[in-house]
Every structure is written in C-alpha cells, then in structure tokens.
N, C-alpha and C positions, 0 to 999 in steps of 0.2 A: 503493499501499498503504500501511495506517494504521501510525503510528506504535506502536500499540500492537502490532504484528505483528515489530518491529524485531527483535527476539532470537530470533524462534523459529528453533530449528535442524531439520536434514533430518529427524531422528527424530521431532520434536512434530509437526511439518507432515504426515509421513506419519499419526502416529495421529490427529491430530483429522480427518483425510481420509476415515478409516475403511480406511485402504490394506491391502493384503492382501501388502504386502512392506515390509523395513526399509532402512535406509540401508547400501549398501557401508561407509559410513565406520569401519562396528566390528568388522570380518571379522578375528578374529585373525591375527595374522602368521603363525603355526604352519600355520595352514590353506590359505595360499598356496600352491599348487604349486609346486615344484622345477622351475627353467628351463622354464618355459613356452613354449611355442610362440610366434610373434610373431601380434599379432591386428591385423586390419583398421581401419586409420584410426586413431583416438583412442582407438579400445577396449585398446590395447596401453598406455595408460597408465591406463585406468579400468575394469578390465577384468570387472568385475561386472555382472551385467545389472539390475540394479535401481536401478544406477546412472544408466541413460538412461533408464528406462521403469516405470511403476506401473501396475496395473489396480487399481481400486477393488472394492469389493464389490457396487456397484451397475453395474460394468461399465464407467463413465468410466475415460478412460485419459489418463495425463498424460505426455508425453515431456519427457528434460531435455537440453538443450545447454548446453557451456561459451561457445559463440560466440554473438556479438550481432547483432542485427538493426541494420544501420545504414543500410537504405536501398536495401540490395542483392537485397533478396528472398528469402533464406534461410530467415525465419520459414516462409512462405508451401512451398518446394521441400521441407523439414525434414518438414513436416506430410504432404506428399505420400509422401514415402519411406515414413514409418511407416505411412500408414493402407494404403500399397498392400500390404506385407509382411503386417500385421496384417488385412486383407480388411475395412476398416472405411470410415464415409465418414470425409473428412478433416474433417469438423465435430465429429465424435466424438473428436477430438484436443486435446488443450489442451497448447499449449509452454510451457516454461518457459526464458529464457534467460538466462545468467549471470548466475548469483546464488549467492556463495561459501556461504552456508549450505544452497543445495541444487542446483547442479548440478556437473559434472563439471569438473576443474581444465582447460580446454583452450587456456590462454595466450592469446597476443592473437588477437583476429579480423581476421589481415592477411594479406597476400601473396596473395589469392585462394585459401585452403586450406579454407574454411570445409564444402564441398560434400567436397574428398577427406578431411577428417578426420572432420568430425563427421558429412557427410551419410555417409557409409561405416560410420561406427560405429552410427548409427541403423539403418541399413537392416539391418546385421546383427543387432543387438541385436533388433528389429522380428521378424525371420525365426526366429531361435530362440524367441523368447515363443512365435511362431505353433506350433511346433513342439512345444514343451513343452505348450501348451494342448490341442492335438491329442494329444499320447499320454496327456492328463488323460483327456479326452473317451473316447478308445477305453477307457479302463480303464472309466470308468462305463457307458457302453452298452454294453460286452459285446462292441466291432466294432473291427475292424482300421481305424488311421489312414486309409489309402487308400478303406475306406468310407463317411468323413465328410466331410461339405461344409460349408462357412464362407458366411457371408450378413450381413455388416455385424455382425462380434462376436457372433453365435449359430451354432453349431458341431452341427450335425443329421445324424440317422441316423434315415432314414424320416420317422415321423411325431414323434420324440423329439428335442428340444432342450434343450442347453445354452449360456447365455449364459458369455462368457468370466469374468463377475466371479463365478460359481459352481463354478468350475472350479481354482483356484489357494489354496491355502492360505499361511499368512504367511510362510513360507521358500522356497516353491519356485520363486523370481525371484530367490534371494539365491543365485548360481552362477555360476561363469566363462564368458564366453562362449567357444564353441568356435571355433576358428581358422577352419572351414569351415563354413556353413550352408548347406543348399538354399533359394536366393532364387528368387522366381515368376519363371519365363521371362518374358523380355519380349513373346512373342504373349500374353500373358494379362492383362500389363498394363493397369490401368483405370484408374488416377491419374496414375502415371508416364507422363512423354512428353504429357501435355496442358497446355494453356495455362488452369490455372485461377486463377479472378482472386487475385490479391494481398490478403492478408489485412490488411496494413498500411495500404493505400490509402486506405478510404473516410473515415476519421477525420480523414488529411491534407488530403484536398480537401474534407472539408465544414466545416471547422472547429473540429472535435472534439478532445479532449485526445489528442493524437499523439504529442506530445514531452515529455520533460524538464522543458524551458523553460514548459508549462503545468499541470507538477504543484502542487499548493495541499493541503498538509498541515494538519490541527488543529493550532491554536497556532504555525501556521511565524510567524518574524521575516525580514527580510531584511538582507542584510549586503551592503557596497560596499567595495573596496580602494581606496586611494592607491597609486600606483605610483612610486619611484626615478624621475627623468627621464633618467636614463642605468643602462647597466649594473653601474658601479663609483662611481654617486653613494652618498654615506654622509649620514645625518639629522642635521644640525648642530643643529637647535634645532628645538622642538615646543611650542606652548601649546595643547592640546587643551581646555582648560576650558570655552570659551566652547561649542565642537561638543559636548560631553556633555550640555550645558543645553539643546540645541536640542528642539524639539517632535521625541515620539517615540522621542528616541533613548534605547538602553538600556545601549550600551557603546563607549568608544571603546577598541579594540587595539592595543597599541604593543610590538613586540617585536622590537629591533635596527632593523633598515629593513622590516619589514611592520608595514603600518600599514592598519587597517581599522575599521569603523563597522558596528554593528548597531543596528537602527529597528525599530519596529515595522509600519510602512508600507513600500512600496517607494521611494517618491517619498521620502520621510522620509531614505531612508538615500542616496539619491542628493543630496539637499541637503547631506546632514552630511557624503558623501563630498569634495563640492565646497568646503564650508567647512574640512574638515579638511587638505585639498591646500594651500590658501592661508594655511592655518596654520603650515605643514611649511617649513621651510629647508633647504635640500640644498648639500652639498660636493662639487664635480664637479671636485675638482682633481688626483684620480688618474682621469680619464676615461682610454679606451682610446684610441690614435690613431686619425683619420679613416680612414673606408674608402675605396680607392680609388674613384675613378668608375666608373660602367657601362660605359664604352668599354676602360677599364683592366682591369676582374675579370678576362679569361681571362688575362692576361699575369702578372697579380699570382698567381693559381694556380700556374701552370707554375713562378712563381721562389720558389713556398713551400715549404719544408722537407718533404721527402715520404718515405713508407716504399714503397717499392717491389715489387711481387712481379708475377711473370709467370705469368699465369692458362692460358696456352697458349702452345707453341714447339713448333712441327712445319716440319723443313726450315730454309727461310729460306736461298734460293738467292744469288746473285750479278747476278741479272737487274736490268735500269735500273730506277727506279723512273720509270715514265712516269706517274702522277698523284698529287698529294699534295692534301689539305685540311684546314683547321679547322673544327672548329664549337664554341660555346659556349651555354650557358643562363644565364640571371642568377638571383638569391635570387627563390622564389616561394611564394608563401602558400597556406595551405590555404583561406583566404579565407571559413568559412564563414559561410552566409548568417544563419542563427541566433548570435548570442555565445554562446560558452560558457555552461555553467549546470550546478551542482551544489546537492546538499541535503543538510546534515549533522546528525547528533542524537547528542549524550553524553545516555545512557540513566541513570538511579538507579544502578543497579550499577557506572557509570562503563565501560562498554564503549558501541561507536558504530556507527551505521548511517549509512552513505552511498549516497546516489543517484547516478548518475553515468553520463555518456555516451561513458565511456572503452573506447578499442577492448580492454583486458585488465581485468578484475575480479579475477582472483587476484592480477595483478603489481602493481597499485592496493592493494591491499590489503596487501601486502608493504612498500611503500613508505609508507603511508599510518599501518602500526605502529609502522615507526622514526620517523619524525613525530613522534608523539603519545608515542614511548617506552611502546608496549603489546604484547602478545603480540599476533601474528596473530588469532589464537582469540577476541578481544575485538572485532572488529572484523567487522561484515558489510558487501562493499559488492553493490551491487544496480544492474544496467544498467538503464537506461531509454534508451530512443533519445532523442537528440539532433537537433535541425534544423541539419544540417551534421557532414561530418566529414570523409572524404577523408585520413587517415592522421594523425598524432600531433599532433592541434590544442591548444586550450587546456584540453578537457576533466580531463587531470588535474591540471592545475594547479588549474584553479578548484576541483575536489575537494579539495586539500590547503587552500587558502581556506577555504572551506567549514569543513574540519575543526578548523581551527584559532581559527574565531571560534565554534565549536561548542564549543569546549573551555573556551571564555571565557564561556558563556552555557548551563549544562547546562540539560536538560532540553526546550529548546524545537529545535524543525527549524530550522536555520538555511539559508536559502535567498541563495544567492550567484547572483550573474547579472552576467556581464563587459559592460561597455560597447564600445563599437565601437572605440573607442582600446584598449582592452586586447586586444580579440582580433587588433587588426590589428598592434599595436604589440608585444607581450608574446607571440604564440604562438609555438611554434619553428619557423623557416622550413624550407623546401626549399632543402638545399644549392646554391650554383653548381657547375657542371661545366665542364670544356675538354677537349676531345678533337681528336687528331692522328693522320690516319690515311693512310695512302699505300699504294699498289697497282701491279703490273704487271699487263699483258696478256701473253699468248703469240701465237707467231705467227699463230694461230688465232681470235684474238679471245679465248680464253679465261682466267679468272683465274689467274694462276701465283703470284703473290706477295700478302701480305696483311700489314701490319704497322698496328696498331691501338693507342693510348697514351690514357691517360682519366686526368683529375684530379680527385679530389674530396675533399671531406669526409666525415664519417662519414654515414649514412644512417638511425640509427637512436639517440636518445638517449633513448627510450622510458623509464618509471622501472623501475630495479632497484632503488632506494633512493630516501631523503628528498632526496638531494641533486641528483635530477633531476628532481624539481617544484620552479616557481618560487622557492615560499615557502621551501622547505627551505632554498635559499643566502642569504635574505635576515634569518635570523633572527640575534638575538644572538650564539648559539652555530651558526652556520652549518652545514649538511651538505654535503659535499664531492662535486663531480658526479661520476658514474663516468666515468673516463677512456674518451675516447673511441677506438673500434677499428673496423676494416673488418669488414662480414658475411661470413661465408666463404660460396665456392661450394659446389655450384653454384647456389644463388638468388642470393648476392652482393647487395650494397649500390650502392656508386657502380659497379661493375663487372659489375653485373644486366645480362642480353642483351648484353655487352659483346664475346662469343665468338659470331662471325657462324655460323650455321645453313649456309650456304654452303659447299661443298665446292670447298676450294682448297688444291693440294699444298704450298704453302709459306706459314707464318701465324704471328706473333707477336703476343700480347696482352698488355699490361700494364698494370697499375693503378698509378697514383702515389695513393697514400691520403694525406692531408694532416691529421693530427692537431689541427693549430691552427689553430680558429674562432673569428676576429673577432667572428661573428654565432652566437647560436643557433640553431641547426639540428637536424631529428629527419626521420622518415619521412614523406613525400610520397606520395601514390598513384603507385605502380608504381616507387618508388625510383629508382634509376640507368636503370631500361630504358628512360624516355621519352626520354633523353636518346641514350642510347647508339642504340637504335632509330630517331632521329632522323637521327644522325650515320651508320650504316650504310646507312640506305634511302638517303639521300640521295646518299652516295658511292656507291654501287650504279648510281642513276641517271646519275652522271658519269661511271663506267666504262660502264656500257653507250652513253652518248654516242659514249665514246674508240673502243669497239669498232665502232660506227654499228647496234648492235643495237636492235631492241626492246625497251623496258624490262621488260616482262612475259616475252618468250620469255629474255631475257637471265639473268633470275632462275630460271625453270626449268630452262635448261639447266645450271644450279648447284647446284639440288635435286636429294637422292636420295632423303628421306623422302614417301613416296607421297602423306602425309596432307598435307605442306606444299603439295605439287603439286596437291592437290585443290582445297583452298582458293584458291590462287592462280588456277588455271583456271575456278573457278566465278565467283569474284569478276569476273575478266575478261570472262566471257561474259556475266553477267547485266548487266555496263556496258555490254558493245556496244563493246569497245575497238577490236577490229579494225577495225570499220565506222565508227568517231571520225573527225570531220573537224575540225581545229582553225579556229576562226576569227580576227578581230582581237581581241588582248587577252584573250583565253578560251583556257583549255588543261586538259589531264587530267592526274593523276597517280598514281602506284600504290605501294603499300607493301606490307611483308610482316612478320610475325615471330610466333614464337611464343614464348609470355611467359615469360621464366625458362629457355628451351630447354629445358623439360621440362611447363608446363602448356597451354593453349589455344591452337590456331592461329588466326591471324587475315590474310585478306589484305583491301585497300582499295583501291579508286578513287576518284576524284572529277573534278567538273569545276568550275573554276573561273575566275572571273572577276576581271580586273586594273581597277580605273577609275582611272585616269591621273592624273584632275584631284586626287584626293584620296588616292591610294595605297590606297585600301581594298580588300580581299580579299576576296570575295563566293563563296560556295561554293554551286554552286546543286544541285549534288546527289552524295549519297554513297551507293557500293555496297559491303556487307561481305560478306564469305563468315566463318564462324564454325566452330570443331571443338573442341566442349568434352567429347568424349566421348558418354557418353548425356547425353540433354537430359530432365532430370528437370520441367523447366517452361520449355519452347521460349520462351515470352513474355519470362519472364524474363532470359533469355539476352540477348534481344532489347535489354530495358531496360536489361540492364547496358552493353551494346555502343554503343547509341544515346545514353546517359549520357556515357561514356567518350572518344565523339567530340565531343560537344559540349564535354566540360570541355577536351578536350586543343586542340579550335580556339581558345578562350578562353586556354589557355596559349601557344599557339602565335603572337597573331596580337596580345595585349594585354597580358596580363600580365609585371608587372615591378614589383620591389620598390625602390624609390626612399628614399636616404637624405642625410640632411642632415648631413655631417658622420661621426660615429656613430653617430647617432642615426637611426632610421628614420623616413622621411617621408611615408609611406603608412597616414596613420592613418584615413583613411574610405575612402567607394566613391569620390570624386572624386581621389584620390590614389593608389587601387589601381582601376583599372578590370577588370571584366569583361565577358564578352560578354554583350550586350543582345539580345533576342528579334527583333530587325530583323537581325540577322546570324546568325541560327541557320540552317542548311542549309535551303534549300528541301524538297528529298527526301531522305530518310535510310532507305536498304532494307538490312537486314540478315536474311542467309540462314543457317539454322543447318544446320549439316551431324548430323545425329541420327545416333549410333551406341552402339543396344540393346548392353547387356552388356559395353562399353567402360567403365575406369575415369573417374570423374569428373575434369575437368579444368577448373583453376581458370580463371574469364572476368572476374571483376570489373575488372582492370588491362590485358586483354588489348588495347584500342584504343588508349590513348595514345599508344604511339609510333609506330605506323603512320599513325594521321592527322596528325600531326605534320609526318611525313615526306614524305605523300602531298600536302599543301598546299603544301612548300615543291617538290616536285618539277613541280605543275601550275604554280605559279609562275614556274618556268624555262619551263615549254612554253608556258605566254601569253605571258611578254614576254621571253624571253632572258636573265633576270637572275637569276644563284645567290646567293640569302643563305643563308647558313650560321650569322649568330649570331642566337639566339632571345631576344624575339619578332621575328616579321616585321611590324613595325608599320605602320602608315601613313605614319610620318616615313623610315622604313627603306626604303620602298618607293620612296615619293618620290624621297628621294634617289638609289637605284639607277637611278630610270625617267631622272632628270635627267642623269646622267654618261651616258646609253646614247642613241643613236638611238631611231627610231620600230622596234616591234619586227618 
C-alpha cells in the first residue's frame, strides 16, 4: 500500500470504491438494541453486518476480518466460507485482513481461534447478506424468495436477472446481524469442504512479494538498532559524530539506552549500525545474576517463589503412589526464518502508519500510541504477512523500533529489519517448564489416582502497553512492563492442557505460577500445551507398561468422549498398530490430545529408528487423525498438522536456548540448530475427520504436544530408554544408551 493511502479511514475507503454500505463505526450509540442476544463468533464484539462485508455497485465483494494470515491458510478458508454463503465463485471475493482503519477488532490471531471466531462471524454475516439480497430481489421481481435462484452473484426469476450490486442501497447492510440465520446445508456446499488451492502460496514459491520483508514504498529509508549487550546494561558514553557523517546516513537516534541509525540504503544502515555499536561504551555493573546451567534449570524452577492454584481436585484417595516421574523443557525460541521487520511513517499531519507482521494490530496500535504519546486514532496499523511467526516473536518490538525512528525522521517510510542476532538474542522466548506427576492403578489395572504439578512462568507478555515493547523499556524515561500473570482456565497458559482428558476417579492438578522472569518470555505456539501433553502422554505410556496393557487400548479404556476415541482408533488403524512388529532399534509410539481440552482432537502414531552410534532419532513415518469439526479446507488442515508435526519434532529433538552467564549464547543457527530437511519424517499421513454442520475447532496447534510424546514413547519402545527432559538430543540419547545394555 502506498504512503498516500496511509490515512484513509473506513468511510473514505468505502466511498472511494463506490460501495453501497458505510462503516459500522458511526452507528449512533442510541441505535444499539438493548440487551442483544449473543451473536456467533466475533460478531458478538462487532455486530453490524457492514463491518464484515461490502458489496460494490459493480457487484465486487469485499470481506473484512480482524484476524491475520500467518501462514496457517485462513485467507483461503475465510474466502471459501464467504463464497459459499453468498453463492459466488471464490475469486469474486477480496479479503482485507487486520487493518485498524478497515477491519473489526478481533484482538490477537492466536490460540487457534481464527476459524472459531472470525470464520463463524463471516459465515453468518454472509448468510444474512444473502437473505437480504434475496428479500430485495423478491420485492423487485415480484416473486417469492423461494422461487428465486442464485448463480455467482446473480439472482434470477425465469429470464429476469438482478446482479448483487443492483439490489442494495447505501444503508441496507448497516444492520445488526441476527443471532440465527439460515446457513446453506452441507449437502449443498460447492466450496466448503473442498481442498481449494491456497491463495497465499503462489507468490511464496515463485519468489514474489509475499512478505512484509519484501515491501518497498516510495521514499523509503532504512533503519537499524544497536542493542545493549545485556538486559540491565546502561549506556556510559557515546560518540556518534563520525557515524552521522558516514555516506547515506540521515540520522542517529539516541534516547536513553535506545540507539538507532537511519540511512538511505540498507547496507549503509548496516555499516552505520556497526560503527555506532563500536562507538558505544556500556556499563554492565548492574547486570542480573547468571542463569543456572541447563541441567539445573528444572530444579531452579521448582525452588522459585510461586503462586499456586489448584485447577482440578477430585477425590484423592489414600491409594499408594505406584509410579511417579518428572519432565522438563528448556527455553525455546520462535526462531523465525525471516528476522522481524516493520515499516513506519510519520505523516504531514503528525499521524502515523505502521506495517507489521504482529499477531495483533489493534493491541499493537494501543501500545504504539502510548509509546509515541498519541491518541490511538492517530495511528493506523496494517498487517502484512511476515516470514516466520509461531507466537509472540520480535514483530511487535521491531514495529516499536520503526515507529521511534519514523518520529525522528518525519515524512519518510522507515523500514527496520532486525539482524539475525537481534531475532535470536532479543525475541521473547518460550518459557522453561517443569512437571511432576504421579499415579496409581487399581487391582484391575485402571487409573485410580492422578496427581499432576506444573511449574512455569507466564506464557504471554504480548503488548498491552508501551512497557511490553522492548524499545519502551530502553528509553530515557522508560515504560514499565505489565506485571506477569497467569492466563485463566479453561484455555490457560502454563497450565494449558494440564488437566487430562482421561477418566480417573481421584485427580489433582496444581499450577505453580512463577512471576519472577530472569529472561523475557512470552507466547510460543501452543503455550504450555506442548509440555503438558508431552508429560501426560509420556506418563500414560509408563502407566500402560506398569499395567501390562497395550498403550492404545489403555488410552481407549480411559476415554469417554466418542470423538476422542474415534481419532485414537483411526490413527491406530491407519498406522497398522495391531499388526506392528518391533525390530532392533526401531519402535512405535502413540499419543493423543484435545487441544486446550476444547478445540481439535488429534491422535498420532509414529515409527522411529534410533541410531546407536550417533544417538540420532529418525522418524520413518507418522500417521495422524484429526477432528477439527467441519473441515472448510481439508488440505489446509493437513498443512497445519504436517507443519505442527515437523516443528514439534524440531523442538523435541534439537531446540534449546543456550546462555553464557546471563546472556543468550544462541545468536545464530549454529548456536540454535533447528530440524534440517534430511531429518524430516519420510512419510506423514494426516487423516481428516470431517464433521459437516459441527462448529469449527481450532487446528493450528493441535499437533505439537502429541508429536513430542509419541517420539519419546517410540524411543522407549525402540531401545528401552525413557527420556523425560527435552530436548531428546543426540547427546542425551547416546548417554542413555551408554549406561544401558543392548536393547
């Protein structure tokens, strides 16, 4: 989008396009109905129909969503939903995503909520628009609505036809969406349930302008940031005069501990950044104490001051504890392949536009407004897809960097591209976790008692204010970060998925929330679910072994939810679980979870080979079954599950942030390795259980926990070694094999 468009608002945008509707934002307060019925999905927060779609006089259709395309494929799925209910070809739909001047405020694109919230809203809004169009056409054509037909945006009665653009006047979509509208029945679907090609893929695989990192605006200049060497370092001296005289340098920006440069060309900015870093002298005498070594991290978590919450307590008999185990995970990175990037511009009237790949445009606008000391209405934040995401990475922080540099050089779009060491060293990490679980079996080999405890920092420090942006804490007058707090159940944070879905008469689950954060942490894909499912599903295998039961049969025995049992049975059947024959250093593993205990169901079986000489784990094949409710785009669901399996395999086998004292040492791909192509599973088969007419269930993060647990269970099956501390690295596997005899 060109800078000349930066201040266009929704009303101006609509008028300029010849639209037949106006924005919901100007509906008088007194026109709102009293105590309205709760509306589906995000309609409850943005209830007016024209907040979600627009039909132009030439019958072009624009649909608006406050959610962002992050690579999960929602752009395609949301277009499919709108096209289905409006009965037009998908290519007739233009989708506008996450723009504070144009779209509804749907908060963050997180927690696998996009289809549940925005998809449900768009489906119902499009269905009501279709009903209004039919009613208007019936009036114009003098026929009953049931006598009319629709084909690709044209309403017909015999030989008479009316296009959508001819049917509605300026205010006729400016109405509140009804709580219940007639959706098209599943047996009539033409687009929903089909694997339509992803609309975001062509430019990504052809080298086109797919990402914010590719954007180039007229008059754009380039910025780079010089970081303090540690969290509490203070700038003792700076001589930036020589830097300001370097070729192409337009500005050196210095505010407290915040240092930046702006240059005409990107390489000039990089050179100036390096020169400025050499010219800065830092005082690190107030540095934080060193972090414990990785082998002592879990113990340090359990020793830290905690706020304890019992999130489940049922029974708790005096049955003897027959089995207990402890599990842990280290600090993890988002490790986005493309370092974070943002563009910001201060316009002539003093307002700002920022382009960002943050997962929350409206929360980012609020934080940037506080940072710049401006009303929110003076900022516009526009989402552009970034190369890498997976939670709260550096996207919000780099947007703050760009905004501060843009304030120092009004008029120019300022592009800030983080360096790899910025991304690895400055992003908020996924927090470490520790779990202690114990359980008892009754005389019949069934679960009788379950006692589960999890220790964790917060799993979200997403921007609520300027102090949650890295730059905001570095200014001469710094902003204070929002105090960390646990995320509430039923979705939870560190305790996400800590309550087992299995039936057990006596159970207790305690969340030990750790408010002290020696390292900045925030949301990493699936939050605490990855660790909790890893621990629960590993322990279920240990219990099954103690009960001398087949792991799949043991799970089915303790599941009551028929949809849960269905995916377990399907994954086992398609894997060939019953007929599997183990061989030397090869084994099978199984795991199951329902994400957040309220979203999609996934069961997964895998076959793994352990290489004794290197300790390498090689996944030969993975078979998964997933139930996400109604499948709008089955191929999109498979994409999400396949991607989740590969990412989880990377977390599970190789990823771990290393520290040098109090500083991160994992500043490049050598210091923070991720899964490479030769280690991707040879075969991944994902079977989608489609349930037409059922509510959408979030899919994006369902595979993370089951994959990790299935790998650990397969490792034990292959060589008899039970590893409970993540990652299941080559060195750990070799050490375990060295202390044991042949499998």
